[in-house]
C-alpha positions, 0 to 999 in steps of 0.5 A: 230837051231832057237836059233843059227839063231837069236843069233849066230854071226858065219859067216854062221848065220849072212849070213843067217840073211842077206839073210832072211832080203833081202827076207823079203825086196823084199817080202814087196816091191812086195806086190802090185803084191801079193795083187793087190790092190795098185800100187807101182812105180817100181823106189821105190821098191829098196828103200823100200827093202833097208829101210826094211833091214835097219830096220831089221839089227839093230834088228838082231844085238841086238838079237845077243848082248843079247846072248853075254851078257848072255854068259858073266854072 
């Protein structure tokens, strides 16, 4: 299951990866509420979520490509 989640390019696995990326982004942007040690301006939270997703998206894309390359060999 984890191998499919990380490497499969089926629609359901790509959707699952996108949802997980969004959850991680929201989690990171709300760390100020979870930890309570610092404050993040609410206007920046959507930008933080988008930044996290923009970093995670190419990483997940490369993971999918590695399976395609190994399947071709």
